[in-house]
C-alpha positions in Angstrom: 94.7 144.1 85.2 92.9 145.1 88.5 91.3 141.7 88.8 94.5 139.8 87.9 96.8 141.5 90.4 95.1 140.0 93.5 95.3 136.5 91.9 99.0 136.9 91.2 99.6 138.0 94.7 97.6 135.1 96.1 99.5 132.6 93.8 102.8 134.0 94.9 101.8 133.8 98.6 100.8 130.1 98.2 104.0 129.3 96.4 106.1 130.9 99.1 104.2 129.0 101.8 105.3 125.6 100.3 108.0 123.6 102.0 111.4 124.1 100.4 111.8 120.4 99.6 108.7 120.5 97.5 109.7 123.7 95.7 112.7 121.7 94.4 110.9 118.5 93.7 109.8 117.2 90.3 106.1 116.5 89.6 105.8 112.8 89.5 102.1 112.4 88.8 98.5 113.4 89.4 95.9 111.8 91.7 93.0 110.6 89.6 91.1 108.7 92.4 91.0 109.0 96.1 88.5 107.2 98.3 88.9 107.9 102.0 92.0 109.7 103.3 95.7 109.9 102.3 98.7 112.0 103.1 102.1 112.7 101.7 105.3 113.4 103.7 108.2 115.2 102.0 111.9 114.6 102.7 111.8 117.2 105.5 109.0 115.4 107.3 106.3 118.0 106.3 102.9 116.2 106.0 100.1 117.4 103.7 96.7 116.0 102.9 96.0 114.7 99.4 93.0 115.2 97.2 91.8 114.2 93.7 93.6 116.1 90.9 96.4 117.1 93.2 100.0 116.3 92.4 102.5 114.0 94.1 106.3 114.7 93.9 109.6 112.8 93.8 110.8 112.0 97.2 107.4 111.9 98.9 106.1 109.1 101.1 102.4 108.5 100.5 100.2 106.9 103.2 96.7 105.7 102.6 94.3 105.3 105.5 91.9 102.4 106.3 89.4 101.7 103.5 91.2 104.2 101.4 92.4 103.8 97.8 94.6 106.2 95.9 95.3 106.1 92.1 98.2 108.1 90.6 98.7 108.7 86.9 102.4 109.4 86.4 103.7 111.9 83.9 105.0 109.1 81.7 101.5 107.6 81.5 102.1 104.9 84.1 99.6 104.3 86.9 99.8 103.0 90.4 96.7 102.1 92.5 97.5 101.9 96.3 95.7 99.6 98.7 94.3 100.8 102.1 96.9 101.1 104.9 99.8 101.4 102.4 103.0 103.3 102.8 104.7 103.9 99.5 107.6 106.2 98.6 108.4 107.8 95.2 112.1 107.4 95.9 113.3 108.8 92.6 111.4 110.0 89.6 112.7 111.9 86.6 111.4 112.3 83.0 112.4 113.9 79.8 110.1 115.3 77.1 110.6 112.0 75.2 108.9 110.0 78.0 106.2 112.4 79.2 102.8 111.3 78.2 101.1 114.0 76.1 98.0 113.9 78.2 100.1 114.7 81.3 102.4 117.3 79.7 100.6 120.3 81.0 100.5 118.8 84.5 104.2 118.1 84.4 104.9 121.7 83.4 102.9 122.9 86.4 105.4 121.2 88.7 107.3 123.2 91.3 110.8 122.6 90.1 110.5 124.1 86.6 113.7 122.1 85.7 114.0 119.9 82.7 116.1 116.7 82.7 118.8 117.1 80.1 119.4 113.6 78.9 117.0 110.6 78.3 119.4 108.3 80.2 118.5 110.2 83.4 114.8 109.2 83.1 114.0 106.8 85.9 111.3 105.6 88.2 112.3 104.1 91.5 109.7 103.3 94.1 109.8 101.8 97.6 106.9 99.8 99.1 107.2 100.0 102.9 103.8 98.6 103.8 100.7 97.4 102.1 100.3 96.9 98.4 99.4 98.2 95.0 98.7 97.4 91.4 100.8 99.1 88.8 100.9 99.6 85.0 104.2 100.8 83.8 104.4 103.9 81.5 106.9 105.1 79.0 109.9 104.9 81.3 109.4 101.2 81.9 108.7 100.5 78.2 111.6 102.5 76.8 114.2 101.5 79.4 113.1 98.7 81.7 116.3 98.8 83.8 115.3 102.3 84.9 112.1 101.1 86.6 112.3 99.4 90.0 110.3 98.8 93.1 112.2 98.2 96.3 110.7 96.4 99.4 112.2 95.2 102.7 112.1 91.6 101.2 113.3 92.1 97.6 113.6 94.4 94.6 111.2 94.1 91.7 112.3 94.7 88.1 109.9 94.7 85.2 109.5 93.8 81.5 106.7 96.2 80.5 104.1 95.2 82.9 100.7 95.2 84.6 101.4 93.7 88.0 100.2 93.6 91.7 102.1 93.1 94.9 101.3 93.0 98.6 103.7 93.0 101.5 102.6 91.2 104.7 104.4 91.8 108.0 101.9 90.6 110.6 99.4 93.2 109.3 97.4 91.3 106.6 94.7 90.8 109.2 91.8 91.1 106.7 92.7 87.7 105.3 91.5 84.5 107.0 93.4 82.4 107.8 96.3 84.9 108.2 98.9 84.5 105.4 102.6 83.9 106.0 104.6 87.1 106.1 106.5 88.1 103.0 106.0 89.6 99.5 103.3 88.3 97.3 103.2 89.2 93.6 101.1 88.5 90.5 101.3 89.5 86.9 98.4 90.4 84.6 100.5 91.3 81.5 104.2 91.2 80.8 106.5 90.0 83.5 108.5 90.8 86.6 111.6 89.5 88.3 111.9 89.6 92.1 115.5 89.6 93.3 117.2 89.5 96.7 120.5 88.3 98.0 119.3 84.7 98.0 118.3 84.5 94.4 115.5 85.6 92.0 112.2 84.4 90.7 110.6 85.3 87.3 106.8 85.8 87.3 105.0 86.1 83.9 101.4 86.8 82.9 99.0 84.7 84.8 101.6 83.6 87.4 102.2 84.4 91.0 105.1 84.3 93.4 106.0 84.6 97.1 109.3 85.7 98.7 109.2 85.1 102.5 112.1 87.3 103.5 115.3 89.0 102.4 117.5 85.9 103.1 115.3 83.4 101.2 114.7 83.1 97.4 111.3 83.7 95.9 109.1 80.8 94.8 106.4 80.3 92.2 102.9 79.7 93.6 100.5 77.3 91.9 97.5 79.7 92.0 96.6 83.3 93.0 97.1 83.6 96.7 94.2 84.6 98.9 96.0 87.7 100.1 95.7 89.0 96.5 92.4 87.4 95.5 90.3 88.3 98.5 90.2 92.0 97.8 91.1 92.1 94.1 92.6 95.3 92.8 90.8 96.8 89.7 92.6 98.0 86.6 94.3 101.3 87.5 93.5 102.6 84.0 89.8 102.4 84.9 90.0 104.1 88.2 89.3 107.8 87.9 89.9 109.8 84.6 
């Protein structure tokens, strides 16, 4: 008991020092790989450094630095590997026991909210890509209810059909590619399919296909081959990045 008491006091002190917005947030996933540097900002603007095996939470905006890659395993078993210089928000994320991956169940219980979602219909995963790019493998949320999984971007919204896919958003910042690519949203599918939708229309992209949406007022178009902006620095399989 004498050795446990200081640990309990320390744990309580650390808990009380956390920003209020994170105390109420649901654990979204665990970082399985981080090369370089990355930070997360909560909804109150509090910024914290990230590290391997640390958690990320619903509502946070994740930023990766130059030459930095970050892989998250979400509590439903899905994975997202972020490119360098990416700004990515976990806009909304909720799970129920039915969609929590068994391997991540203990991690989900260690979240700061301690609140369970009451109905499976409330399980959802909504992300927002503000800058950069990623490769994603959808988990149980996307497989059980595909309409509950979305990725929003300034150009279009991406819906899925049980998928392994990659995207990259260029806005004058894809300077690592020569010649510089046209600005817009590039997407490719390894397995399954996605649909990219904006006010001008939609484009379906299936396994082995690629698409490009130039802006929010123009429809997407299918590309004949993998664009250089995705092929020059190919993203590995997120399931093979980290544990």
